The first five atom37 places (N, CA, C, CB, O) and aatype in JSON, in Angstrom:
{
  "aatype": [12, 0, 7, 16, 3, 1, 7, 6, 0, 1, 19, 19, 0, 10, 1, 14, 1, 14, 15, 7, 3, 0, 17, 3, 3, 14, 7, 1, 10, 9, 3, 16, 17, 12, 8, 15, 14, 8, 14, 14, 0, 8, 3, 14, 3, 16, 10, 9, 9, 0, 17, 10, 0, 0, 10, 14, 1, 15, 19, 14, 14, 14, 11, 0, 0, 1, 15, 10, 10, 1, 1, 10, 0, 14, 0, 15, 4, 8, 15, 10, 15, 0, 0, 8, 1, 1, 10, 13, 3, 10, 10, 0, 8, 19, 0, 15, 8, 16, 1, 19, 14, 2, 14, 0, 2, 3, 14, 8, 1, 10, 6, 15, 3, 14, 15],
  "atom_mask": [
    [1, 1, 1, 1, 1],
    [1, 1, 1, 1, 1],
    [1, 1, 1, 0, 1],
    [1, 1, 1, 1, 1],
    [1, 1, 1, 1, 1],
    [1, 1, 1, 1, 1],
    [1, 1, 1, 0, 1],
    [1, 1, 1, 1, 1],
    [1, 1, 1, 1, 1],
    [1, 1, 1, 1, 1],
    [1, 1, 1, 1, 1],
    [1, 1, 1, 1, 1],
    [1, 1, 1, 1, 1],
    [1, 1, 1, 1, 1],
    [1, 1, 1, 1, 1],
    [1, 1, 1, 1, 1],
    [1, 1, 1, 1, 1],
    [1, 1, 1, 1, 1],
    [1, 1, 1, 1, 1],
    [1, 1, 1, 0, 1],
    [1, 1, 1, 1, 1],
    [1, 1, 1, 1, 1],
    [1, 1, 1, 1, 1],
    [1, 1, 1, 1, 1],
    [1, 1, 1, 1, 1],
    [1, 1, 1, 1, 1],
    [1, 1, 1, 0, 1],
    [1, 1, 1, 1, 1],
    [1, 1, 1, 1, 1],
    [1, 1, 1, 1, 1],
    [1, 1, 1, 1, 1],
    [1, 1, 1, 1, 1],
    [1, 1, 1, 1, 1],
    [1, 1, 1, 1, 1],
    [1, 1, 1, 1, 1],
    [1, 1, 1, 1, 1],
    [1, 1, 1, 1, 1],
    [1, 1, 1, 1, 1],
    [1, 1, 1, 1, 1],
    [1, 1, 1, 1, 1],
    [1, 1, 1, 1, 1],
    [1, 1, 1, 1, 1],
    [1, 1, 1, 1, 1],
    [1, 1, 1, 1, 1],
    [1, 1, 1, 1, 1],
    [1, 1, 1, 1, 1],
    [1, 1, 1, 1, 1],
    [1, 1, 1, 1, 1],
    [1, 1, 1, 1, 1],
    [1, 1, 1, 1, 1],
    [1, 1, 1, 1, 1],
    [1, 1, 1, 1, 1],
    [1, 1, 1, 1, 1],
    [1, 1, 1, 1, 1],
    [1, 1, 1, 1, 1],
    [1, 1, 1, 1, 1],
    [1, 1, 1, 1, 1],
    [1, 1, 1, 1, 1],
    [1, 1, 1, 1, 1],
    [1, 1, 1, 1, 1],
    [1, 1, 1, 1, 1],
    [1, 1, 1, 1, 1],
    [1, 1, 1, 1, 1],
    [1, 1, 1, 1, 1],
    [1, 1, 1, 1, 1],
    [1, 1, 1, 1, 1],
    [1, 1, 1, 1, 1],
    [1, 1, 1, 1, 1],
    [1, 1, 1, 1, 1],
    [1, 1, 1, 1, 1],
    [1, 1, 1, 1, 1],
    [1, 1, 1, 1, 1],
    [1, 1, 1, 1, 1],
    [1, 1, 1, 1, 1],
    [1, 1, 1, 1, 1],
    [1, 1, 1, 1, 1],
    [1, 1, 1, 1, 1],
    [1, 1, 1, 1, 1],
    [1, 1, 1, 1, 1],
    [1, 1, 1, 1, 1],
    [1, 1, 1, 1, 1],
    [1, 1, 1, 1, 1],
    [1, 1, 1, 1, 1],
    [1, 1, 1, 1, 1],
    [1, 1, 1, 1, 1],
    [1, 1, 1, 1, 1],
    [1, 1, 1, 1, 1],
    [1, 1, 1, 1, 1],
    [1, 1, 1, 1, 1],
    [1, 1, 1, 1, 1],
    [1, 1, 1, 1, 1],
    [1, 1, 1, 1, 1],
    [1, 1, 1, 1, 1],
    [1, 1, 1, 1, 1],
    [1, 1, 1, 1, 1],
    [1, 1, 1, 1, 1],
    [1, 1, 1, 1, 1],
    [1, 1, 1, 1, 1],
    [1, 1, 1, 1, 1],
    [1, 1, 1, 1, 1],
    [1, 1, 1, 1, 1],
    [1, 1, 1, 1, 1],
    [1, 1, 1, 1, 1],
    [1, 1, 1, 1, 1],
    [1, 1, 1, 1, 1],
    [1, 1, 1, 1, 1],
    [1, 1, 1, 1, 1],
    [1, 1, 1, 1, 1],
    [1, 1, 1, 1, 1],
    [1, 1, 1, 1, 1],
    [1, 1, 1, 1, 1],
    [1, 1, 1, 1, 1],
    [1, 1, 1, 1, 1],
    [1, 1, 1, 1, 1],
    [1, 1, 1, 1, 1]
  ],
  "atom_positions": [
    [[0.86, -1.43, 0.17], [-0.57, -0.26, -0.11], [0.96, 0.95, 0.01], [-2.48, -0.11, 1.72], [2.16, 0.8, 0.19]],
    [[0.07, 2.07, -0.19], [1.06, 3.93, -0.83], [-0.12, 5.15, -0.64], [1.6, 4.0, -3.29], [-1.22, 5.46, -1.09]],
    [[0.7, 5.54, 0.16], [-0.07, 6.37, 0.53], [0.27, 7.97, -0.45], [0.0, 0.0, 0.0], [1.35, 8.4, -0.86]],
    [[-1.19, 8.6, -0.6], [-1.28, 9.53, -1.15], [-1.49, 10.89, -0.57], [-1.98, 9.24, -1.84], [-1.89, 11.22, 0.55]],
    [[-1.13, 11.55, -1.56], [-1.12, 12.97, -0.32], [-2.19, 13.23, 1.05], [-1.5, 14.42, -1.25], [-1.98, 13.36, 2.25]],
    [[-3.53, 13.21, 0.13], [-4.31, 13.23, 1.12], [-3.97, 12.33, 2.4], [-5.46, 12.95, 0.58], [-4.84, 12.78, 3.15]],
    [[-3.45, 11.57, 2.98], [-3.51, 10.36, 3.77], [-3.8, 9.61, 3.82], [0.0, 0.0, 0.0], [-3.6, 8.72, 4.64]],
    [[-4.72, 9.68, 2.45], [-5.09, 8.04, 2.11], [-3.88, 7.07, 2.14], [-5.74, 7.85, 0.54], [-2.67, 7.29, 2.11]],
    [[-4.92, 5.47, 2.25], [-4.11, 4.61, 1.76], [-4.68, 4.24, -0.07], [-4.14, 3.3, 2.93], [-5.51, 4.89, -0.72]],
    [[-4.2, 3.49, -0.34], [-4.75, 3.24, -1.83], [-3.4, 1.62, -1.87], [-4.39, 5.17, -3.38], [-2.28, 1.36, -1.43]],
    [[-4.43, 0.99, -2.66], [-3.99, -0.1, -2.71], [-3.72, -0.72, -4.15], [-4.78, -0.73, -1.97], [-4.65, -0.98, -4.92]],
    [[-2.54, -0.92, -4.43], [-1.98, -1.37, -5.71], [-1.34, -2.76, -6.18], [-1.09, -0.55, -5.9], [-0.26, -3.29, -5.92]],
    [[-2.59, -3.22, -7.11], [-2.57, -4.44, -7.56], [-1.01, -5.06, -8.51], [-3.93, -4.39, -8.41], [-0.07, -4.55, -9.12]],
    [[-1.23, -5.69, -8.34], [-0.02, -6.98, -8.6], [-1.49, -7.21, -10.32], [0.22, -9.02, -6.56], [-2.58, -7.77, -10.49]],
    [[-0.79, -6.6, -10.92], [-1.7, -7.11, -12.63], [-1.2, -7.11, -13.42], [-2.73, -6.48, -13.33], [-0.39, -6.2, -13.53]],
    [[-1.3, -8.12, -14.58], [-0.02, -8.31, -15.37], [-1.25, -7.31, -16.65], [0.76, -10.47, -15.73], [-2.41, -6.99, -16.89]],
    [[0.51, -7.21, -17.21], [-0.59, -6.05, -18.64], [0.16, -6.67, -19.65], [-0.42, -3.78, -18.8], [1.38, -6.87, -19.68]],
    [[-1.14, -7.1, -20.9], [-0.73, -8.06, -22.29], [0.29, -7.65, -22.55], [-1.54, -8.07, -23.6], [1.39, -8.2, -22.65]],
    [[-0.21, -5.97, -22.75], [0.93, -5.06, -24.02], [2.42, -6.01, -23.35], [1.11, -2.48, -23.68], [2.75, -6.33, -22.2]],
    [[3.08, -6.24, -24.77], [4.25, -6.2, -24.57], [4.85, -7.54, -23.35], [0.0, 0.0, 0.0], [5.71, -7.63, -22.47]],
    [[3.69, -8.46, -24.02], [3.85, -9.84, -22.92], [5.49, -10.25, -23.75], [2.12, -11.54, -23.11], [5.79, -10.02, -24.92]],
    [[6.44, -11.0, -22.51], [7.17, -11.45, -23.03], [7.19, -12.84, -22.45], [8.13, -10.71, -23.06], [6.04, -13.14, -22.12]],
    [[8.0, -13.75, -22.21], [7.57, -15.62, -22.83], [7.93, -15.92, -21.43], [8.76, -16.73, -24.41], [7.27, -16.8, -20.88]],
    [[8.97, -15.29, -20.7], [8.94, -15.33, -19.17], [8.92, -14.25, -18.14], [9.92, -15.94, -18.83], [9.28, -14.2, -16.96]],
    [[8.35, -13.36, -19.03], [7.23, -12.45, -18.05], [6.46, -11.91, -18.81], [7.71, -11.29, -17.15], [6.54, -10.96, -19.59]],
    [[5.14, -13.09, -18.29], [3.22, -12.9, -18.68], [3.6, -11.31, -17.87], [1.48, -14.46, -17.52], [4.26, -10.85, -16.94]],
    [[2.74, -10.94, -18.88], [2.26, -9.63, -17.66], [3.34, -8.72, -17.81], [0.0, 0.0, 0.0], [2.73, -7.75, -18.26]],
    [[4.52, -8.39, -17.73], [5.57, -7.99, -17.7], [5.4, -7.77, -16.11], [5.9, -6.9, -18.7], [5.82, -6.72, -15.64]],
    [[4.96, -8.49, -15.48], [5.17, -8.27, -13.87], [6.89, -7.89, -13.64], [4.68, -9.93, -12.91], [7.23, -7.07, -12.78]],
    [[7.32, -8.19, -14.01], [8.83, -8.76, -13.2], [9.62, -7.11, -13.98], [9.79, -11.04, -14.05], [10.15, -6.1, -13.51]],
    [[9.37, -7.5, -15.03], [10.11, -5.77, -15.77], [8.68, -4.88, -15.24], [10.37, -5.65, -18.31], [8.43, -4.9, -14.03]],
    [[8.0, -4.32, -15.95], [7.23, -3.85, -14.45], [8.01, -3.07, -13.37], [6.77, -5.17, -13.61], [8.42, -1.91, -13.29]],
    [[8.08, -4.46, -12.34], [8.12, -3.53, -11.19], [10.21, -3.09, -10.87], [7.15, -4.65, -9.59], [10.79, -2.52, -9.94]],
    [[10.74, -3.74, -12.27], [12.78, -2.95, -11.61], [12.1, -2.34, -12.31], [14.86, -3.4, -11.89], [11.29, -1.83, -11.54]],
    [[11.81, -1.96, -13.49], [11.58, -0.29, -14.19], [10.97, 0.84, -13.77], [10.91, -0.25, -15.26], [10.98, 1.94, -14.32]],
    [[10.08, 0.29, -12.1], [9.11, 1.22, -11.81], [10.09, 3.01, -11.59], [8.23, 0.48, -10.22], [11.21, 3.37, -11.21]],
    [[9.18, 3.49, -11.95], [9.92, 4.77, -11.69], [10.04, 5.32, -9.72], [8.91, 6.03, -12.77], [10.88, 5.92, -9.05]],
    [[9.01, 4.86, -9.52], [8.79, 5.01, -8.16], [9.27, 3.82, -7.72], [7.42, 5.31, -7.74], [9.64, 2.91, -8.47]],
    [[9.28, 3.77, -5.66], [9.73, 2.93, -5.48], [8.56, 1.17, -5.33], [10.51, 3.57, -4.42], [7.4, 1.21, -4.93]],
    [[9.08, 0.2, -5.63], [8.48, -0.57, -5.32], [6.58, -1.07, -4.74], [9.34, -0.59, -4.79], [6.29, -1.96, -3.95]],
    [[6.1, -0.58, -5.12], [4.62, -1.22, -3.78], [5.01, -2.46, -4.01], [2.54, -1.02, -4.11], [5.78, -2.32, -4.96]],
    [[4.98, -3.3, -3.82], [5.36, -5.06, -3.28], [6.63, -5.77, -3.2], [4.74, -6.05, -4.17], [7.38, -5.64, -4.17]],
    [[7.02, -6.48, -2.24], [8.21, -6.87, -1.81], [8.31, -7.8, -2.79], [8.37, -7.28, -0.4], [7.24, -8.06, -3.34]],
    [[9.27, -8.39, -3.17], [9.93, -9.21, -3.84], [9.3, -10.61, -3.6], [11.31, -9.06, -3.51], [9.06, -11.2, -4.65]],
    [[9.08, -11.05, -2.85], [8.48, -12.38, -2.0], [7.16, -12.07, -3.1], [8.17, -12.26, 0.21], [7.03, -12.49, -4.25]],
    [[6.24, -11.18, -2.3], [5.07, -12.09, -3.32], [4.7, -11.76, -4.89], [3.57, -11.93, -2.64], [3.75, -12.26, -5.48]],
    [[5.91, -10.57, -5.62], [5.61, -10.31, -6.63], [6.27, -11.88, -7.97], [6.2, -8.7, -6.65], [5.92, -12.08, -9.13]],
    [[7.5, -12.85, -6.89], [7.96, -14.04, -7.67], [6.69, -15.05, -7.2], [9.69, -14.62, -7.21], [6.6, -16.0, -7.99]],
    [[5.73, -15.09, -6.16], [4.89, -15.6, -6.08], [3.84, -15.97, -7.68], [4.49, -14.85, -5.04], [3.51, -17.0, -8.28]],
    [[3.48, -13.73, -7.95], [3.0, -13.78, -8.73], [2.97, -13.62, -10.02], [2.63, -13.55, -8.43], [2.07, -13.12, -10.7]],
    [[4.21, -14.16, -10.4], [4.99, -14.73, -11.36], [5.1, -15.18, -11.84], [5.45, -14.97, -11.48], [5.43, -15.09, -13.02]],
    [[4.81, -16.24, -10.94], [4.44, -18.07, -11.02], [3.4, -18.42, -10.91], [4.92, -18.99, -10.11], [3.29, -19.55, -11.38]],
    [[2.31, -17.96, -10.41], [1.15, -18.11, -10.78], [0.74, -17.33, -11.94], [0.45, -17.92, -9.8], [-0.46, -17.06, -11.84]],
    [[1.49, -16.68, -13.42], [1.27, -15.81, -14.3], [1.83, -16.66, -15.42], [1.84, -14.43, -14.01], [1.18, -16.57, -16.47]],
    [[3.4, -17.86, -15.47], [3.74, -18.31, -16.19], [2.75, -18.89, -16.21], [4.7, -18.67, -16.21], [1.9, -19.01, -15.33]],
    [[2.82, -19.65, -18.09], [1.65, -20.32, -18.6], [1.92, -21.54, -18.01], [1.44, -20.36, -20.14], [2.6, -21.22, -17.03]],
    [[1.75, -23.24, -17.99], [2.3, -24.75, -18.03], [3.56, -25.09, -18.22], [1.77, -25.46, -18.96], [4.46, -25.79, -17.76]],
    [[3.13, -23.85, -19.63], [4.1, -24.93, -20.88], [6.18, -23.62, -20.81], [2.61, -24.7, -23.66], [7.19, -23.76, -21.5]],
    [[5.89, -22.59, -19.69], [6.57, -22.29, -19.27], [6.95, -22.86, -17.85], [6.38, -21.34, -19.52], [6.4, -22.96, -16.75]],
    [[8.84, -23.36, -18.74], [9.46, -24.32, -16.88], [9.29, -22.77, -16.32], [11.9, -25.3, -16.6], [8.99, -21.74, -16.91]],
    [[9.66, -23.08, -14.74], [9.9, -21.2, -14.14], [11.65, -21.39, -14.04], [8.91, -20.63, -11.93], [12.27, -20.36, -13.8]],
    [[12.4, -22.62, -14.2], [13.64, -22.23, -13.7], [14.4, -21.44, -15.91], [14.67, -24.27, -12.62], [15.2, -20.69, -16.46]],
    [[13.71, -22.04, -16.06], [14.12, -21.63, -17.91], [14.09, -20.1, -17.92], [12.73, -22.26, -19.33], [14.99, -19.37, -18.35]],
    [[12.12, -19.44, -17.0], [12.31, -18.3, -17.71], [13.0, -17.31, -16.44], [10.81, -17.77, -18.46], [13.6, -16.25, -16.57]],
    [[12.73, -17.92, -15.43], [13.68, -16.99, -15.02], [15.27, -17.54, -15.32], [13.38, -16.72, -13.46], [15.44, -18.27, -14.34]],
    [[16.13, -17.59, -15.86], [17.45, -17.91, -15.95], [17.83, -17.02, -17.2], [17.71, -19.52, -16.09], [18.96, -16.65, -17.53]],
    [[16.45, -16.74, -17.89], [15.98, -15.41, -19.5], [15.69, -14.56, -18.54], [14.33, -15.65, -20.91], [14.88, -14.01, -19.29]],
    [[15.59, -13.87, -17.46], [14.76, -13.11, -16.41], [15.83, -12.48, -16.27], [14.02, -13.74, -15.11], [15.92, -11.27, -16.49]],
    [[17.25, -13.56, -15.72], [18.39, -12.94, -15.04], [19.5, -12.56, -16.09], [18.97, -13.94, -13.95], [20.28, -11.6, -16.03]],
    [[19.41, -13.42, -16.97], [20.2, -12.48, -18.15], [19.66, -11.46, -19.46], [20.95, -13.49, -18.88], [20.3, -11.22, -20.48]],
    [[17.62, -10.68, -18.93], [18.14, -10.2, -19.13], [17.79, -8.89, -18.56], [18.31, -10.51, -20.04], [17.6, -7.95, -19.33]],
    [[17.66, -8.69, -17.07], [17.86, -7.61, -16.14], [18.2, -7.4, -15.39], [17.43, -7.2, -15.82], [17.91, -6.34, -14.83]],
    [[19.25, -8.51, -14.76], [19.7, -8.48, -14.05], [21.35, -7.32, -14.33], [19.54, -9.85, -13.77], [21.97, -7.82, -15.27]],
    [[22.09, -6.04, -13.79], [22.39, -5.59, -13.82], [24.77, -6.71, -13.86], [21.3, -4.68, -13.0], [25.11, -7.85, -13.56]],
    [[25.31, -5.89, -14.2], [26.97, -6.34, -14.5], [27.39, -6.3, -12.87], [28.11, -4.97, -15.7], [28.23, -6.99, -12.29]],
    [[26.55, -5.27, -12.37], [26.71, -5.1, -10.35], [26.08, -4.69, -9.92], [27.59, -4.43, -9.53], [25.7, -3.54, -10.18]],
    [[25.47, -5.66, -8.77], [24.05, -5.0, -8.39], [24.66, -4.22, -6.79], [22.48, -6.51, -8.16], [23.91, -4.18, -5.82]],
    [[25.97, -3.69, -6.73], [26.24, -2.67, -5.53], [24.85, -1.43, -5.73], [28.14, -1.83, -5.75], [24.16, -1.14, -4.75]],
    [[24.6, -0.83, -6.99], [24.18, 0.18, -6.56], [22.37, -0.33, -6.97], [25.03, 1.59, -7.28], [21.65, 0.43, -7.62]],
    [[22.02, -1.31, -6.62], [20.74, -1.88, -6.23], [20.14, -1.77, -4.58], [20.92, -3.35, -6.61], [20.81, -1.8, -3.55]],
    [[18.9, -1.65, -4.71], [18.03, -1.52, -3.7], [18.27, -2.8, -3.1], [16.62, -1.21, -4.08], [18.93, -3.65, -3.69]],
    [[17.62, -3.04, -1.62], [17.42, -4.42, -1.64], [16.8, -5.36, -1.56], [17.71, -4.71, -1.29], [17.02, -6.51, -1.18]],
    [[15.23, -4.4, -2.3], [14.75, -5.19, -2.34], [14.12, -6.44, -4.14], [14.02, -4.48, -1.44], [13.39, -7.37, -4.49]],
    [[15.75, -4.83, -4.89], [15.9, -5.39, -5.42], [17.02, -7.0, -5.97], [15.69, -4.55, -5.65], [16.99, -7.99, -6.7]],
    [[17.8, -6.34, -5.08], [19.5, -7.96, -4.73], [17.97, -9.06, -4.65], [21.13, -7.89, -2.02], [17.78, -10.12, -5.26]],
    [[17.12, -8.41, -3.78], [16.1, -9.72, -3.17], [15.19, -10.19, -4.07], [15.16, -9.34, -1.92], [14.57, -11.25, -3.92]],
    [[15.06, -9.36, -5.1], [13.88, -10.1, -6.44], [15.4, -11.51, -7.16], [13.19, -8.09, -8.44], [15.26, -12.73, -7.17]],
    [[16.29, -10.96, -7.49], [17.57, -11.16, -8.5], [17.88, -12.92, -7.23], [19.31, -9.2, -8.47], [17.51, -13.97, -7.76]],
    [[18.31, -12.99, -6.21], [17.85, -14.14, -5.0], [17.23, -14.53, -5.53], [17.3, -14.01, -3.72], [17.76, -15.27, -6.36]],
    [[15.4, -14.48, -5.63], [14.96, -15.68, -5.78], [14.61, -16.32, -7.32], [13.87, -15.66, -4.95], [14.1, -17.4, -7.63]],
    [[15.19, -15.03, -8.28], [15.05, -15.76, -9.42], [16.16, -16.13, -9.59], [14.55, -15.23, -10.49], [16.03, -17.07, -10.37]],
    [[17.41, -15.99, -9.31], [18.22, -17.38, -9.11], [17.88, -18.46, -7.67], [19.9, -16.87, -8.98], [18.8, -18.58, -6.86]],
    [[17.13, -18.89, -7.51], [16.81, -19.93, -6.09], [15.89, -20.94, -7.18], [15.62, -19.01, -4.33], [15.69, -22.16, -7.22]],
    [[15.42, -19.65, -8.1], [13.92, -20.84, -8.99], [14.82, -21.09, -10.08], [11.95, -19.95, -9.74], [14.82, -22.31, -10.22]],
    [[15.54, -20.59, -10.88], [16.69, -21.07, -11.89], [17.25, -22.0, -11.4], [17.72, -20.2, -12.25], [17.51, -23.03, -12.02]],
    [[17.58, -21.73, -9.96], [18.81, -23.15, -10.06], [17.44, -24.71, -9.71], [20.63, -22.94, -8.06], [17.91, -25.58, -10.45]],
    [[16.87, -25.0, -9.4], [16.15, -26.0, -9.28], [15.6, -26.89, -11.12], [14.91, -25.26, -8.27], [15.44, -26.15, -12.08]],
    [[15.48, -27.85, -11.22], [14.72, -28.78, -12.58], [12.62, -28.89, -12.04], [15.82, -31.15, -12.55], [11.87, -29.06, -11.07]],
    [[12.61, -28.67, -13.47], [11.33, -28.97, -13.01], [10.18, -30.75, -12.82], [10.78, -28.01, -14.0], [10.33, -30.98, -11.62]],
    [[9.86, -31.16, -13.02], [9.48, -32.54, -13.34], [8.14, -33.1, -13.96], [9.59, -33.13, -12.22], [7.17, -33.66, -13.46]],
    [[8.46, -32.7, -15.34], [7.52, -32.81, -16.09], [6.28, -34.33, -16.07], [8.32, -32.59, -17.28], [6.56, -35.52, -15.93]],
    [[5.41, -33.92, -16.2], [4.05, -34.08, -15.96], [4.56, -35.21, -14.36], [3.01, -34.9, -17.63], [5.54, -35.93, -14.59]],
    [[4.12, -35.32, -13.28], [4.67, -35.73, -11.67], [2.99, -36.68, -12.41], [4.81, -34.1, -9.65], [2.04, -36.42, -13.15]],
    [[3.51, -37.8, -11.61], [2.48, -39.23, -11.54], [1.75, -38.34, -11.05], [2.75, -40.79, -10.61], [1.95, -37.47, -11.9]],
    [[0.82, -37.72, -10.1], [0.24, -36.86, -9.6], [-0.22, -35.95, -10.1], [0.68, -36.56, -8.95], [-1.21, -35.74, -9.41]],
    [[-0.2, -34.98, -11.1], [-0.26, -34.34, -11.13], [-1.6, -35.22, -12.42], [0.93, -33.48, -10.99], [-1.51, -36.13, -13.25]],
    [[-2.95, -34.12, -11.85], [-4.33, -34.43, -12.65], [-4.79, -33.29, -14.07], [-5.64, -34.3, -11.35], [-5.82, -33.2, -14.73]],
    [[-3.34, -32.48, -14.12], [-3.91, -31.5, -15.88], [-2.39, -32.2, -16.48], [-3.98, -28.8, -15.93], [-1.65, -31.26, -16.74]],
    [[-1.7, -33.51, -16.79], [-0.7, -33.77, -17.45], [-0.5, -32.82, -18.97], [-0.83, -35.25, -17.59], [-1.53, -32.39, -19.48]],
    [[0.56, -32.6, -19.49], [0.72, -31.53, -20.47], [1.13, -32.86, -21.39], [1.92, -30.04, -20.15], [1.81, -33.86, -21.19]],
    [[0.45, -32.39, -22.39], [0.42, -33.55, -23.85], [2.1, -33.91, -24.45], [-0.59, -32.57, -25.49], [2.37, -34.89, -25.15]],
    [[3.07, -32.92, -23.99], [4.29, -33.31, -24.34], [5.04, -32.65, -23.72], [4.58, -33.31, -25.53], [4.45, -31.61, -23.43]],
    [[6.51, -32.66, -23.17], [7.58, -32.32, -22.66], [7.66, -31.02, -22.32], [8.47, -32.65, -23.35], [8.6, -31.32, -21.59]],
    [[7.52, -29.26, -22.09], [7.16, -28.16, -22.76], [9.18, -28.16, -22.68], [5.81, -26.77, -21.89], [9.43, -27.01, -23.03]],
    [[10.46, -28.81, -22.42], [11.76, -28.96, -23.0], [11.31, -28.74, -24.35], [12.55, -30.35, -22.73], [12.11, -28.76, -25.28]]
  ]
}
């Protein structure tokens, strides 16, 4: 929540933006948060959960996270805020995992392996 000039609180929702969608960042959630001219309204943990929920089933989260890190991470993290560093740490954590395609207990099995 962010304050307004009148002292009221306003709710800022994490909403996907369909224009300019990228396969690794549906709705440009991460990109918009990273390049916002204002301090981020949501903590990185919430942002990662929203991003994971927005990813299509056909996109492996580790592959998408690696792509985002390559595209968005600066060469040096010294000038980044703590929130931005946390976001990159979380993306690196997601990128370090593997996805088990079609686990036996998945009721919505994919027709083909997403890789």
